[in-house]
Backbone bond lengths (Angstrom), bond angles and torsions (degrees), N, CA, C in turn:
res aa  C-N    CA-C-N  psi(-1)  N-CA   C-N-CA  omega(-1)  CA-C   N-CA-C  phi
1 M - - - 1.457 - - 1.518 109.93 -
2 E 1.322 117.25 -43.17 1.464 120.99 -178.68 1.527 110.12 -59.38
3 E 1.318 116.78 -43.02 1.465 120.29 179.76 1.528 111.76 -71.57
4 M 1.326 116.82 -39.71 1.466 120.07 179.86 1.518 112.13 -59.78
5 L 1.325 116.13 -43.11 1.458 120.34 -173.17 1.520 112.57 -68.70
6 K 1.330 117.75 -14.18 1.461 120.48 174.72 1.530 111.30 -65.49
7 Y 1.314 116.78 -19.76 1.465 121.37 -177.49 1.530 112.55 -98.29
8 Q 1.328 117.72 -3.74 1.460 119.98 -175.97 1.528 110.20 -89.24
9 N 1.331 115.36 129.87 1.456 122.31 179.02 1.528 111.03 -86.77
10 T 1.314 115.82 171.68 1.462 120.40 -177.40 1.523 112.58 -65.93
11 D 1.351 117.02 -22.13 1.468 119.26 177.90 1.525 112.09 -82.86
12 G 1.338 117.56 -0.01 1.460 122.05 178.51 1.507 114.08 97.52
13 G 1.330 116.83 -19.25 1.452 120.32 -178.60 1.516 112.66 -82.36
14 M 1.333 114.91 167.30 1.461 121.67 -178.64 1.522 110.04 -105.91
15 G 1.336 115.82 146.16 1.456 121.42 177.84 1.514 110.88 -152.89
16 S 1.329 115.63 -161.40 1.473 122.89 172.81 1.515 113.89 60.49
17 G 1.341 116.81 33.35 1.456 119.97 175.47 1.511 114.97 88.53
18 F 1.342 118.05 15.54 1.472 117.84 174.37 1.525 109.72 -58.00
19 E 1.324 117.45 -38.81 1.464 122.03 162.85 1.515 104.28 -96.08
20 A 1.335 116.93 115.41 1.460 121.49 -162.45 1.523 114.50 -59.35
21 D 1.315 118.02 -20.64 1.457 120.92 -177.07 1.524 113.41 -90.19
22 V 1.329 118.00 0.22 1.467 122.31 -179.39 1.526 107.46 -128.04
23 L 1.344 117.43 101.09 1.455 120.95 -172.45 1.517 113.77 -95.19
24 C 1.306 118.25 1.10 1.455 121.97 177.46 1.527 109.65 -58.15
25 P 1.346 118.41 133.04 1.471 119.35 179.14 1.527 113.28 -71.68
26 L 1.329 117.36 -18.71 1.458 120.16 -179.27 1.520 110.69 -72.95
27 S 1.315 116.13 155.02 1.458 121.31 178.04 1.527 110.38 -67.01
28 A 1.314 115.70 144.34 1.461 121.62 177.39 1.524 108.63 -146.30
29 A 1.332 115.37 159.06 1.462 120.55 -173.31 1.524 112.83 -64.74
30 I 1.324 117.57 -45.38 1.464 120.32 -174.69 1.531 111.95 -63.27
31 P 1.339 120.22 -51.67 1.474 117.71 177.98 1.521 113.57 -65.39
32 T 1.330 117.60 -31.13 1.467 118.91 179.68 1.519 110.44 -71.61
33 A 1.328 116.90 -36.99 1.464 119.77 174.47 1.523 111.23 -64.70
34 E 1.333 116.49 -33.33 1.463 119.88 176.26 1.525 110.92 -60.20
35 A 1.331 117.03 -33.90 1.467 120.10 177.52 1.526 111.01 -64.59
36 I 1.332 117.04 -34.91 1.470 120.23 176.73 1.534 109.51 -66.45
37 F 1.333 116.27 -44.99 1.459 119.31 177.43 1.537 110.79 -57.70
38 Q 1.335 117.25 -42.07 1.460 120.18 -179.33 1.524 111.61 -68.45
39 A 1.327 116.26 -35.55 1.464 119.26 176.42 1.522 110.53 -61.05
40 Y 1.339 116.46 -41.76 1.463 120.00 177.05 1.532 110.88 -67.91
41 E 1.333 115.65 -43.03 1.462 120.89 -176.14 1.532 111.52 -60.25
42 Y 1.330 116.06 -40.51 1.464 120.09 -175.05 1.523 112.58 -104.25
43 D 1.332 116.07 11.53 1.465 121.18 175.51 1.530 110.84 53.75
44 L 1.337 115.34 47.68 1.462 120.85 179.70 1.525 109.90 -78.74
45 D 1.307 116.02 165.80 1.463 121.89 -177.25 1.526 109.55 -78.49
46 C 1.317 115.93 102.72 1.464 120.91 -177.27 1.527 112.54 -83.38
47 S 1.320 116.94 2.96 1.463 120.05 173.31 1.522 111.25 -96.84
48 S 1.332 116.84 -1.21 1.457 121.00 -176.59 1.522 111.16 -79.44
49 E 1.326 115.67 167.65 1.462 121.41 -171.97 1.519 112.43 -64.55
50 W 1.327 117.37 -39.33 1.464 119.02 -178.05 1.526 111.39 -61.16
51 F 1.337 116.51 -35.92 1.463 119.54 -179.73 1.524 110.14 -74.78
52 K 1.315 116.99 -37.03 1.461 119.76 176.94 1.520 111.28 -61.00
53 T 1.348 116.40 -35.95 1.463 118.69 179.52 1.523 111.46 -71.60
54 I 1.331 117.23 -29.52 1.466 120.22 173.35 1.526 109.82 -63.25
55 L 1.326 116.70 -46.32 1.467 119.95 178.99 1.525 110.64 -63.70
56 A 1.325 117.24 -37.85 1.466 120.69 177.56 1.520 110.44 -64.24
57 Y 1.333 117.25 -39.61 1.472 120.32 176.58 1.519 110.70 -57.04
58 F 1.322 116.55 -48.20 1.463 119.28 -178.63 1.529 111.34 -65.86
59 E 1.311 117.39 -41.37 1.463 119.35 179.61 1.524 110.97 -64.38
60 N 1.309 117.03 -39.90 1.463 120.84 -176.84 1.517 113.44 -77.05
61 S 1.319 117.77 -19.16 1.465 120.56 -176.19 1.522 113.11 -106.91
62 V 1.337 118.02 4.90 1.461 120.05 -179.87 1.526 109.73 -61.17
63 Q 1.327 115.97 141.74 1.456 121.71 -175.91 1.526 110.35 -122.22
64 D 1.295 115.21 162.49 1.460 120.94 178.30 1.519 109.48 -87.26
65 I 1.326 115.24 65.38 1.456 121.65 177.69 1.523 107.43 -129.87
66 P 1.325 117.64 165.62 1.474 118.29 -173.95 1.520 114.85 -59.24
67 K 1.337 119.07 -26.07 1.467 117.91 -177.34 1.522 113.37 -116.57
68 Y 1.322 118.96 17.94 1.463 124.36 171.41 1.535 114.39 77.06
69 W 1.326 117.78 -41.89 1.464 120.90 178.32 1.520 109.67 -139.32
70 E 1.324 115.87 141.84 1.458 120.72 170.47 1.527 108.49 -73.40
71 D 1.335 116.54 143.67 1.464 119.98 178.44 1.527 110.59 -60.29
72 S 1.323 115.73 -51.11 1.456 121.76 -179.22 1.515 108.91 -130.52
73 P 1.330 117.78 133.73 1.461 119.16 176.56 1.527 110.93 -70.64
74 K 1.315 116.96 159.70 1.458 120.78 178.56 1.523 111.15 -56.25
75 E 1.336 116.18 -35.15 1.463 120.44 -178.40 1.527 112.29 -62.24
76 A 1.339 116.93 -24.62 1.462 120.03 -179.12 1.519 111.88 -65.91
77 M 1.330 117.02 -20.70 1.457 120.43 -179.43 1.526 111.67 -70.73
78 D 1.319 117.36 -13.60 1.462 121.51 178.18 1.523 112.16 -84.61
79 Y 1.320 117.07 0.55 1.459 122.26 -178.17 1.530 108.99 -128.00
80 P 1.335 117.73 159.51 1.468 119.09 178.28 1.526 111.38 -57.30
81 H 1.329 115.54 138.30 1.462 120.61 179.86 1.526 108.97 -160.30
82 A 1.308 115.38 159.49 1.463 120.41 176.18 1.521 109.93 -68.52
83 P 1.335 117.66 148.15 1.460 119.90 -177.98 1.523 113.46 -61.68
84 W 1.325 117.54 -26.33 1.476 118.97 179.91 1.527 112.21 -75.81
85 W 1.332 117.34 -5.73 1.460 120.28 174.44 1.528 112.01 -106.63
86 N 1.324 117.26 20.24 1.456 119.65 171.81 1.515 109.87 -59.19
87 Y 1.312 116.09 141.11 1.463 119.54 -177.36 1.526 110.83 -65.53
88 A 1.320 115.53 134.66 1.466 122.09 174.01 1.515 107.57 -149.40
89 P 1.328 118.06 132.89 1.470 119.40 178.96 1.523 110.85 -58.88
90 C 1.309 115.99 141.02 1.459 121.34 179.91 1.528 109.62 -83.15
91 T 1.318 116.20 129.76 1.467 120.19 -178.48 1.524 113.01 -119.02
92 V 1.332 117.83 -16.04 1.469 120.92 179.05 1.518 108.96 -136.17
93 F 1.313 116.45 156.54 1.460 120.52 176.52 1.516 110.38 -74.64
94 N 1.338 116.30 137.23 1.462 119.44 163.05 1.520 108.07 -144.35
95 P 1.317 117.55 156.75 1.473 121.70 -168.77 1.520 114.90 -81.53
96 N 1.311 118.59 -0.56 1.467 122.23 -178.86 1.522 109.72 -99.65
97 P 1.329 119.94 106.63 1.460 128.44 9.06 1.530 113.33 -107.01
98 C 1.321 117.14 19.56 1.469 119.91 -170.61 1.528 112.96 -57.65
99 A 1.333 116.85 -38.27 1.460 119.59 -172.50 1.525 111.91 -66.77
100 V 1.334 117.40 -43.86 1.468 118.36 -179.70 1.524 110.66 -69.13
101 V 1.344 117.09 -32.21 1.467 119.94 175.16 1.528 109.76 -64.97
102 A 1.330 116.66 -43.84 1.466 120.83 178.16 1.524 110.98 -59.46
103 S 1.332 116.47 -39.26 1.471 119.58 -179.93 1.525 110.91 -60.93
104 A 1.331 116.70 -40.14 1.464 120.63 -179.94 1.524 111.06 -73.24
105 F 1.341 116.84 -39.43 1.459 119.91 175.83 1.530 110.83 -57.04
106 I 1.331 115.99 -48.15 1.465 120.71 -174.32 1.522 111.42 -67.94
107 R 1.312 117.19 -42.17 1.468 119.47 -173.92 1.524 112.94 -85.39
108 Y 1.328 117.70 -31.23 1.464 119.27 -171.35 1.527 114.19 -126.92
109 G 1.335 118.13 -0.38 1.446 119.95 -171.19 1.511 115.57 -89.69
110 T 1.326 113.84 176.63 1.458 121.84 173.80 1.526 109.06 -74.69
111 E 1.312 116.03 176.52 1.470 119.69 -179.57 1.522 111.08 -59.28
112 S 1.329 117.46 -44.98 1.466 119.98 -179.44 1.524 110.99 -67.47
113 Q 1.323 117.27 -35.02 1.465 120.51 177.89 1.527 111.05 -69.34
114 R 1.324 116.87 -40.27 1.469 119.69 176.83 1.525 110.67 -61.98
115 E 1.307 116.44 -41.09 1.469 119.91 178.93 1.523 110.77 -59.84
116 L 1.326 116.36 -44.51 1.463 120.21 177.05 1.526 110.48 -65.93
117 G 1.331 116.81 -39.09 1.456 120.60 179.55 1.514 112.36 -60.40
118 Y 1.324 116.88 -42.82 1.466 119.64 179.03 1.531 111.40 -67.09
119 K 1.318 117.05 -34.11 1.468 120.48 176.69 1.527 110.56 -63.64
120 I 1.328 115.79 -44.80 1.462 119.89 178.13 1.522 110.56 -66.08
121 A 1.332 117.33 -40.51 1.464 120.83 179.48 1.524 110.95 -59.00
122 D 1.322 117.08 -39.16 1.469 120.53 177.38 1.522 110.54 -59.26
123 D 1.331 116.70 -43.40 1.469 120.17 178.45 1.522 111.12 -64.99
124 C 1.335 115.89 -41.29 1.469 120.15 -179.35 1.523 111.36 -63.67
125 F 1.322 116.43 -44.60 1.456 119.64 -176.80 1.527 111.70 -73.59
126 A 1.322 117.10 -29.32 1.468 119.53 174.20 1.522 109.81 -62.27
127 L 1.328 116.69 -42.32 1.465 120.24 176.63 1.521 110.77 -67.31
128 L 1.331 116.54 -44.13 1.465 120.76 -178.62 1.528 111.32 -56.27
129 L 1.319 116.94 -42.02 1.465 121.71 -175.43 1.523 112.60 -80.48
130 S 1.316 117.00 -14.26 1.461 120.63 -176.13 1.525 110.49 -83.56
131 N 1.320 115.24 -177.20 1.462 120.87 172.43 1.524 111.58 -104.39
132 D 1.327 116.79 12.41 1.458 121.13 177.80 1.515 110.27 -73.06
133 F 1.325 115.51 161.93 1.463 120.61 -178.84 1.515 111.08 -61.86
134 C 1.331 115.41 134.92 1.464 122.51 175.41 1.520 105.92 -143.83
135 G 1.333 116.70 101.06 1.455 121.94 -171.33 1.513 114.60 -77.13
136 D 1.329 115.38 -171.55 1.468 120.35 -173.76 1.526 112.37 -65.54
137 H 1.331 117.93 -50.03 1.462 119.42 179.87 1.529 111.40 -69.08
138 D 1.327 116.80 -33.73 1.468 119.87 174.12 1.529 110.16 -59.35
139 S 1.322 115.56 -47.62 1.466 120.45 -178.37 1.524 111.63 -66.37
140 L 1.341 116.95 -36.59 1.462 120.14 178.24 1.525 110.76 -63.29
141 N 1.328 116.54 -39.23 1.458 120.29 178.22 1.529 111.39 -67.59
142 I 1.322 117.22 -42.51 1.466 119.44 178.36 1.520 110.37 -66.65
143 Q 1.326 117.26 -35.71 1.462 120.25 176.24 1.528 110.67 -58.73
144 A 1.338 117.25 -40.62 1.470 120.28 177.41 1.519 110.96 -63.56
145 L 1.322 116.89 -39.13 1.466 121.12 177.45 1.526 110.49 -63.87
146 V 1.317 116.71 -47.43 1.464 120.51 179.59 1.524 110.28 -60.50
147 H 1.323 116.69 -44.20 1.471 120.26 -177.89 1.527 111.36 -61.72
148 Q 1.327 117.13 -44.87 1.461 119.35 -179.37 1.526 111.76 -66.94
149 L 1.322 117.41 -37.10 1.461 119.94 178.27 1.528 111.42 -69.16
150 L 1.331 116.58 -31.73 1.464 119.50 174.66 1.524 110.83 -64.25
151 Q 1.330 116.81 -34.37 1.466 120.66 -178.63 1.522 112.15 -64.79
152 I 1.338 116.62 -26.47 1.470 119.83 -179.61 1.530 111.45 -108.24
153 N 1.340 116.03 14.35 1.468 121.61 177.78 1.522 112.05 54.29
154 S 1.313 116.07 43.49 1.465 120.92 -178.66 1.529 111.00 -67.61
155 P 1.329 117.42 134.75 1.462 120.14 176.40 1.528 112.88 -67.52
156 L 1.339 117.11 -9.62 1.469 119.55 176.56 1.522 111.84 -66.10
157 I 1.335 116.94 -24.79 1.463 120.03 -177.17 1.526 109.60 -89.30
158 T 1.304 113.98 96.04 1.466 122.18 179.38 1.524 110.04 -98.27
159 N 1.317 115.71 171.76 1.469 119.16 175.32 1.523 110.95 -61.53
160 E 1.325 116.73 -33.63 1.461 120.33 179.04 1.527 110.75 -66.16
161 I 1.329 116.98 -39.77 1.462 120.66 177.26 1.526 110.10 -64.04
162 L 1.335 117.25 -45.61 1.461 120.59 -179.19 1.523 111.23 -64.12
163 S 1.318 117.18 -39.77 1.459 120.91 178.38 1.526 110.89 -64.00
164 S 1.306 116.02 -42.68 1.468 119.87 179.62 1.520 111.19 -68.74
165 M 1.337 117.03 -34.27 1.458 119.68 176.66 1.517 110.37 -63.71
166 R 1.314 116.76 -42.67 1.462 120.03 177.49 1.535 110.69 -62.13
167 R 1.328 116.17 -40.16 1.469 119.66 179.22 1.525 110.38 -61.54
168 R 1.321 116.96 -44.09 1.461 120.23 -178.54 1.528 111.13 -67.87
169 I 1.325 117.48 -38.88 1.458 119.94 177.52 1.521 110.42 -61.27
170 L 1.311 117.07 -47.08 1.465 120.38 -179.97 1.523 111.66 -65.77
171 D 1.326 117.05 -37.06 1.463 120.54 178.32 1.527 111.88 -62.15
172 N 1.326 116.15 -29.78 1.461 120.43 -174.15 1.516 114.12 -107.18
173 T 1.324 117.31 8.67 1.458 121.26 178.80 1.520 110.00 -103.62
174 C 1.325 115.78 128.01 1.462 121.08 174.95 1.525 108.67 -94.29
175 F 1.320 115.95 128.46 1.460 120.85 179.38 1.533 112.26 -106.20
176 D 1.306 117.88 4.30 1.470 122.70 -178.88 1.527 108.69 -100.98
177 T 1.321 117.23 106.33 1.467 120.92 -176.50 1.533 111.99 -64.94
178 N 1.320 118.22 -16.95 1.465 119.98 176.48 1.521 111.58 -63.22
179 N 1.321 116.13 -19.63 1.468 119.94 -178.98 1.530 113.09 -98.36
180 Y 1.321 117.63 -0.65 1.466 119.70 -169.72 1.524 114.02 -72.12
181 N 1.322 118.01 -14.66 1.466 119.24 173.38 1.521 111.40 -78.31
182 G 1.325 116.56 -11.71 1.453 121.65 172.15 1.517 109.72 -95.07
183 Y 1.328 115.79 -177.83 1.462 118.65 -175.19 1.528 109.79 -89.88
184 Y 1.322 114.68 94.09 1.464 122.11 177.34 1.519 108.64 -135.83
185 F 1.325 116.49 150.46 1.465 121.27 172.30 1.521 108.59 -82.73
186 T 1.333 115.93 132.49 1.455 121.65 176.56 1.534 108.80 -98.43
187 P 1.339 118.19 172.28 1.470 119.37 176.44 1.523 113.29 -54.98
188 L 1.338 116.84 -31.98 1.457 120.39 -176.41 1.526 113.35 -84.01
189 D 1.317 117.76 2.78 1.458 120.75 168.33 1.524 110.96 -82.79
190 F 1.317 116.69 -25.50 1.458 121.04 179.33 1.530 113.01 -103.64
191 V 1.325 117.72 -19.22 1.471 122.06 -177.05 1.516 107.76 -130.88
192 S 1.322 117.45 117.92 1.464 120.48 -176.40 1.521 113.29 -109.02
193 S 1.335 117.58 -1.83 1.467 120.51 176.74 1.524 109.34 -159.15
194 P 1.332 117.19 159.50 1.473 119.99 179.04 1.521 113.06 -65.06
195 S 1.317 117.77 -15.12 1.466 120.31 -178.89 1.525 112.91 -82.53
196 S 1.314 117.17 -6.52 1.469 120.41 179.74 1.520 110.56 -62.22
197 I 1.328 116.43 140.78 1.466 119.25 179.10 1.518 111.22 -70.24
198 W 1.334 116.90 -11.90 1.463 120.46 178.77 1.532 111.71 -100.39
199 Y 1.320 116.54 7.29 1.466 120.37 -176.93 1.531 111.73 -58.82
200 D 1.318 117.15 -48.22 1.466 119.89 -176.19 1.525 112.20 -61.94
201 D 1.327 117.23 -27.16 1.462 120.52 -177.58 1.523 112.14 -69.95
202 V 1.334 117.10 -29.39 1.469 119.51 -174.26 1.527 112.76 -122.22
203 K 1.340 118.13 4.77 1.466 120.31 -171.58 1.524 112.87 -60.75
204 H 1.342 117.43 -26.88 1.465 119.30 -179.02 1.528 112.32 -67.74
205 G 1.339 117.55 -13.35 1.454 119.66 178.75 1.509 114.58 -109.46
206 I 1.325 117.34 4.17 1.463 119.49 -173.01 1.527 112.20 -76.50
207 E 1.324 118.57 -46.50 1.454 120.29 -177.53 1.523 111.40 -62.59
208 Q 1.326 117.93 -39.20 1.457 119.86 179.34 1.526 111.19 -68.42
209 T 1.325 116.35 -28.38 1.465 119.50 175.69 1.513 110.45 -70.29
210 F 1.329 117.03 -42.50 1.461 120.08 174.79 1.536 110.55 -58.94
211 D 1.324 116.98 -44.05 1.467 120.36 179.04 1.526 110.69 -58.42
212 F 1.325 115.53 -42.18 1.465 119.81 179.22 1.528 110.16 -62.78
213 W 1.323 116.90 -42.94 1.465 120.16 178.97 1.531 110.67 -59.24
214 F 1.325 116.90 -50.61 1.465 119.92 -176.21 1.524 111.67 -65.93
215 D 1.331 117.07 -29.86 1.465 120.75 179.43 1.526 112.39 -77.84
216 N 1.343 117.18 -12.09 1.456 119.31 -172.46 1.526 113.98 -124.69
217 I 1.334 117.10 20.82 1.460 119.21 170.82 1.525 108.29 -68.85
218 N 1.342 116.85 133.78 1.459 118.55 -176.61 1.529 111.43 -84.18
219 E 1.330 115.19 -176.55 1.465 120.05 -174.62 1.532 112.67 -67.11
220 Q 1.335 116.91 -17.63 1.469 120.34 176.02 1.526 112.06 -82.17
221 G 1.331 116.69 -8.94 1.454 119.97 -176.16 1.511 113.27 84.94
222 V 1.344 116.74 17.81 1.455 122.28 178.66 1.526 108.26 -131.44
223 W 1.331 116.12 -175.24 1.460 120.10 -178.84 1.526 111.36 -113.63
224 N 1.326 115.29 140.45 1.457 120.76 173.66 1.523 109.93 -79.41
225 P 1.329 117.97 144.58 1.469 119.14 174.01 1.521 110.68 -66.92
226 N 1.326 116.35 152.99 1.469 120.79 178.36 1.524 110.81 -96.15
227 F 1.331 116.10 31.05 1.460 122.34 177.68 1.522 107.91 -154.04
228 S 1.320 117.41 161.46 1.455 121.48 177.85 1.519 109.06 -155.86
229 W 1.317 116.29 167.76 1.457 121.27 178.44 1.527 112.10 -73.61
230 G 1.322 116.77 -15.48 1.460 119.67 179.90 1.519 113.63 82.24
231 I 1.329 116.99 11.14 1.456 121.88 176.37 1.521 108.29 -134.62
232 D 1.333 116.31 159.51 1.457 120.80 178.26 1.521 108.40 -114.39
233 S 1.331 115.90 110.77 1.459 121.24 179.04 1.515 107.85 -150.60
234 D 1.346 116.23 166.98 1.467 119.36 177.43 1.526 110.96 -57.68
235 V 1.340 116.39 -40.62 1.461 120.50 -178.36 1.527 110.93 -66.85
236 S 1.336 116.57 -47.53 1.467 119.11 -177.41 1.521 111.15 -64.76
237 R 1.330 117.27 -35.04 1.470 119.55 177.79 1.521 110.66 -67.00
238 Q 1.333 117.37 -39.51 1.463 119.55 178.10 1.523 111.00 -67.08
239 V 1.330 116.57 -38.75 1.464 120.11 177.45 1.529 110.33 -60.99
240 T 1.337 116.79 -40.92 1.467 120.11 177.13 1.526 110.77 -60.42
241 E 1.342 117.07 -41.63 1.467 119.90 176.85 1.528 111.24 -62.21
242 N 1.340 116.42 -40.10 1.466 119.87 178.62 1.526 111.00 -62.63
243 W 1.336 115.63 -42.01 1.464 118.73 179.38 1.526 111.65 -66.84
244 K 1.318 117.17 -34.17 1.471 119.45 176.46 1.531 110.13 -57.74
245 G 1.321 115.61 -44.88 1.456 119.32 179.26 1.517 112.58 -64.13
246 Y 1.346 115.42 -45.23 1.468 120.57 -179.66 1.526 110.09 -59.40
247 I 1.320 116.66 -49.20 1.463 121.43 -176.68 1.529 111.01 -64.15
248 T 1.327 116.41 -41.54 1.461 120.10 -175.82 1.526 111.57 -68.56
249 V 1.335 117.47 -42.47 1.468 119.33 177.14 1.526 110.55 -62.33
250 K 1.323 115.70 -43.14 1.470 119.49 -179.17 1.533 110.74 -62.60
251 R 1.328 116.50 -44.72 1.460 119.53 -178.93 1.525 111.63 -69.20
252 A 1.327 117.24 -36.25 1.458 119.53 178.10 1.526 110.91 -62.21
253 K 1.339 116.88 -40.05 1.463 119.99 178.04 1.526 110.89 -63.86
254 I 1.332 116.28 -40.41 1.465 119.81 179.25 1.525 110.49 -66.17
255 L 1.330 116.98 -43.16 1.461 120.58 178.77 1.523 111.17 -61.03
256 L 1.324 117.23 -38.23 1.467 120.62 175.36 1.529 110.78 -64.44
257 N 1.330 115.92 -42.00 1.469 119.57 -179.62 1.520 112.30 -60.98
258 F 1.324 116.41 -30.57 1.465 121.33 -179.57 1.536 112.61 -98.47
259 D 1.341 116.51 10.17 1.466 121.20 179.89 1.516 112.96 56.65
260 R 1.328 115.41 35.02 1.468 119.63 177.97 1.529 112.48 -93.06
261 I 1.311 117.32 -15.40 1.457 122.23 171.96 1.523 108.28 -137.70
262 E 1.333 116.48 162.26 1.462 120.79 179.74 1.522 109.37 -101.26
263 K 1.339 115.89 152.04 1.458 119.25 176.04 1.524 110.00 -66.02
């Protein structure tokens, strides 16, 4: 928490590389949504003031665009960033990062935030149930929404929603380890412990993913990211080091959850 809060701005949002590919010091939706994911990941107190200010940031910055928030503000283009975060006007709704924000609004927000959260959830579930494109990060965000609503026994989570969530997870999971050096979601991107309700859907690919991890630890004892900015600079090299740390901590937690390593 002490380290996380170094990245939080006075408006409640996160910046300054909290999401390693966006170095703009100003608050932006993607890094601030990452803080929500981390709060869930580490079971942090979402009733505390720092989390309330995150929700206030999202409520105060919502825009009249199809997806509620731009991924990166125009100002972010004045700072180093990954090419996939180049500014582009939003023309269609997608759940990244709207769905995880909606999950926090509904479970931890004020009355007005919950109202907005349910509105966003309706859009997310309409996409989930459709045959329209719903990519890996989109599905990961909706999975967070479904998980949080399950925690409060929300009537929004029907068998049809759960079935469609499983379909989207399988659609976006690569089970061929020959492709894992490229940018693909593996079973362990959607399932981080055997207790996950989606474990049975992807369990046939979990052991081979572990094998791939152990076969590809680098000489530092960590893992290299399977993506890069495509340029060689002091900044891009430091970002790669940051991602190594992020990936390694995440994988170590998963390995502990599956009793594949000892504390």
